[in-house]
N, C-alpha and C positions, 0 to 999 in steps of 0.2 A: 212830288205830286201825289194827291190823295182823291179817292173816289168820294164824290159828294152826293150823288142821286142816282137811282135807276129809273127809267121809264120804259114802259111795256104796252105795247099795243098789239092787239088782237085783230088780224086782218082776214078778210075772205075776198078772194078774187075768183071769177068763173072761169073755166077752160074755155079754149077758142071753140071747141067741140068737145061733147062728152068722151070720157075715157073708160073704155070697157076693159075690166081687168079679170082676175079669176073669181071663183065663186065665192072665195073667201072675202074680197073687197067689193065685188061688185060694180057697178058704173059710177064713177065719180063725174061731178058737173062743176065743181069748185074747189078751190085749195085753201085750206087754211094754214096760218102761220102766226106766230107770236114774234114780232120784232122787239129788240131790246136796245135800248141806248144806255150807255154807261157814262156818266158825266164825272169832270174831275174839276178840281179848283184851278187848273190851268187853263180851261176852257176847251181843252180836247176831249171829244167825244168818240167813243167806240161803239160799233154797230155789231149786231148778232143777231140771230135768226133761228128760232125753234120750228119745226115742221111736223107737228104730230098729225099721225094719220091712223086712228083706231079702226080695227084691230091690229093693224101693223105694228103700232107702238102702244103700249100702256097708257101713255100720257095723252091728254087732250089739251086743247088750248086753255082750256080753264084751269088745268092742274098745273100747267106750265106757269101761267100768271100767278097762281096762289103759293106754289113752292118757291117760286123766285123770290116773291114779296116775304114770306114768313120764314123759310129757310136757307136762302142763299144770300139775299141782300144783307142781313144782318152781320154776316161774316166778311162783307166787302167793304162797307161804308166806312170811311176813315182810313182804309189801307192803300198801299202803294200799287198801283195797277200793273206796274212794271214787274213786280215779283210774281210771275205767272205761274212758275213751279211751285212756289210756297204757297200760294193762294189755292192751287189745284190739290195740292197734299192735304191742306186744312179742309177744304170742302169734302175730300173723300172720306175723312173722318165723321165729319158732320151732317153729310147729307147723303141717304143711300139710295141708289137708283137714281131715277129721274135724269137720265142722261141728255134727253131733248133739252131740258131747261139749263142744265150744266153746260151743254154744247154752246147754246145761244151766248153765255156769259164767257165762255172761253174765246169764241169768235170775237167778242167785242174786246177783250183784253189784248188778242194779237193785233186788232185794228188800231187800239190804241197805242200799242207799243211801236207798232211801225210808223205811225202817224209823229209819235213823239222824236223817234230817231230818225226820221224822214227816210224809211226803208220799207219796201214791199214786204210783206210779211213772210215770203218765201225766203227772204235772208235771214230770218229768226228761226227757220225750220231746217236750215242746213245748206241752202244755196240752190240755185236751179239746175234741173237735169234736162229741161227741154222748155222752149219758150212756146210752142204750138202744140196742141193736141187734137187729134181728129174727133168728130162728134159721133155719137151713137143715136141711131134714129128708131124711136120705138113705135110699134103699131099696137093698137089695141086687139081684143078678141074679135073675129069675125069669120066669114066664108072664106074659101080659098080664092074665088074671085075678087072679094073685097080687099083680101090681103095683097094679091096681085096689084091691084090699082094703088093700094097704099105704099107698097114697096117700090113700084115704078116711080111714084111721086118722090119718094125720098131720093130713089137713084139721080133722078132729073135733078135734084137739088145738091148732087154731088156726095151724098152718104155712101161710105163703103162698108158700114157695119149696122144691122138692123136687129132690133129686139122684138121678137114675137111674143106678145102676151098670150098665154094659155091657160088652162086650169078652169076654164068656165064651162067647156062643152065636153059630150062624151068623148072618151080616149079615142074611138075609132076616128071621130072627126077631126081630133088634133093631129092623127097620123097623116091623115090626108092634106090637111093644111101643111105639114112639115114637107111632105113628099112633093106637093105641088110647088111650093115655093122654092125648094132645092132645085127641082128639075128647071125652073124658070129662070132662077136668078143666081145660083151658086157659082157661076163663072164671073160674076161681077161683084159680088158682096159676101161678107162673112155674116152668118146668120146665128143669133143667140135665142134660145127658147127659156123664157121665164115663166113658170107655173105658179109662182107666188103661193106655195104651199097649198096649191090647189088638188095635187094628186094624193093617192096612196102610194106606198112602195110598189104593190103589184100593178098599179095603172103605170107608174114610172117604168117599170120593166116593160110591160105591154107596148109602151110607146117606143122603148129603145129598140125592142124587137122587130115591132111593127114597120119602123121607118127604113130598115135594111140599111143600105149604103147612103141613103140620103139623110146625112148627119148634120146637125148644127156643129159649130166649133164649141159651144159651151151650152149646158143645161144649168140654169139658175135655180136653187131653192124649190124643187119639184114638190118636197113633202114639207110635214110640220116641223117647225123649227127646233122643237126640243127632241126629235128622233135623231140622235147621232147613230145609233145602231142601223136605222134605215138607210141614213146616208152611206154608212160604210157598206152595206149590200149593194146598192145602187152606184156606189164608186168602184166596187170589184168588177161591174159588168159594163160600165158605161163606155160608149164608144166614142166618146169626146171628153173635154173638160167638164168637171163638175164644181160650182160654186155655190158657196153659203152666203144668204144675205140676211134675211130675218134670223137667221140662226148665229149670227155672229153680231151681238151688239156690243157687248163688253170684252175686255182682254181675257177673263176667264174662259169666255164661250171660245173664243180663238185658240186657247191653249188646248181645250179639250177637244175641239176639231183637228188640232195638229196631232194630238197623241193618238187620236182614233184612226188618223190616216184616212179621213173621211171626205175630203175635197181636195182639189187642186187649187182653188182661188178662193180669195174673199171678195165680196162687194163691200166697198167702203163706202159710208155716206156720212159725213161729218157732222151732221145734226144726229142721226141714229147713234153714233158712235160716240157722242159726248164731247164732241168739239175738237179742234186740231190737235191738241195735245195727246188725247186718248187714242183717236183715229191714226195719228201717226205712229204711236207705239205698236198697235195691232198690225200696221203695214210693215214695220221693221221685224216684227216677230215671225210675220209670214216669209219675209224675205229670208231670215235667218235658217228657215226650214225649207226653202226651196218652192214656197208658194207664191202666186201672182196675184196682182191687184187689179179689179176693176173699179174705176171710179164711177159710182153710181148717183142717183138722187133720189129724194123723197117728195118729188112734186114740189120743187123748191121756187122761191123767189130769188132776186138777184144777189141778196147778202150771203145765203148759203152757197149758192153756186159759185161766188166769188170766193169764198174761204176754202171751197172743194177744190177749186183751180188752183189755189196758192199751195194747197198740199200736194195735188196731183203732180204739178210741174217738178217737184222735187225727188219724187219716188224713183228708185231705179228698177224696180219690179213691176210696172205697169205691164198689162197683158197688151200684146200687139193687134190691137183692134180700137173701135171707137169709144168714147168713153162719155159719161152723161151729163154734158154742159149745155143742153139744149131746152133745159126744163121751162126758162122763162119764155120760149117761143111758143109753148102749148097753151100760155095762159092769154087771157083775152088783154091782159095789161100786166105791167110790172112796176114796182114802186122805184126801180134802181135804173142806171144805165148799163147795166151788165150785158145786154143784147149787142151793144156797140162793139163787144170784143169778137163776135162771131162774123165770120165771112166765108161763103163757099164750104159750109160744113167743117169749118176748122175753128177753133178758139185760139186766140192769142192771150198770152198772160199780159196783163197790164203792168206797166212799170211805176205806176203811182204809188205813193206810201200806203201802208196799212193793208187792208184787203183790196184796194184799188177799184172801189166801187163807191159811187156817189148816190144819195138817197134823194128822191123826189118828195119834198114836204107836203106839196099840195095832193099828191097821190096818196101819201100815207094817211093824210086826214080823210080823205075821200073814201078809202077802203077799210078805216077803223070801225071795229064793231065795239069794242071795248078797250078801255085804257085806266091805267093806273101808274102812280108814281110814288117812289119810296126815296126818302131823304131824310 
């Protein structure tokens, strides 16, 4: 089997309602993605997705399209898509960075290989550990009363882990939000705080001191992703688990964080981390040194969510909490049937071959803003 062509589709789909994040990211009203189709001479098509979010990622939909066309596709055309490891190694030499573009192609190769062998992708990743995972429910930045309404709604929907987005408001307001949420809901849910790089080290320290015993179970990426020394300082005083997200994109960053003993966990996002192969390597490295994994999302559509689920279900070191497989539920629409795997705030791993997700071609056409083909 040989790769004969790649198709690239830049999509834009609105959120069901605006999503207010930290001051670094602002308020988001739509999600952008690039869907990749890898075609073969046997008629099997692999699906991948890149989910750029600048400044979270250096890449944009436009750069993903151009890099895939000019730098990645020439090394794939005519090659055997089943030789995933060999293709990954070659691309490591020829394409520097651009993990989101690389990740979309890697997902598509696993989708192709699974379809060819009539196996779910998780069988190619080592075999399943769990066939169901609880969902994490996120809420945006708001007042304590707005938080309470949003959290209660998620509890009514059977969520047991809630991620509260912070980093947009003054730190004293964030402390009040945490204390109020903990007092009202800590007997029913696990609370995660995600500041998305929105705080300084000093603000993070003030937050941890100010909340007293009203602690979340985990704080994710409170400060700038490059400040490992700052994370070290926070980690020494943290009253709960500390996780890196933006700060752990490539394997070398994971290694640096482990050596510095700066965090307890990594937030894995298969698009951010360069696909299934690279994300699995980071998760395995974490496991070897006693770190745990939160399967998180990049405001994704169903292809990336499906790939993330294929990986999450094989990992033995997942955190005992909800994981981010609800991204499509926040969108006004999706181009796949991934939401069919979700019921009562639990996601079930599909048994279909490849990534286990089907593409709606009409919706793909409807939401496509830009298109190119390489053959």
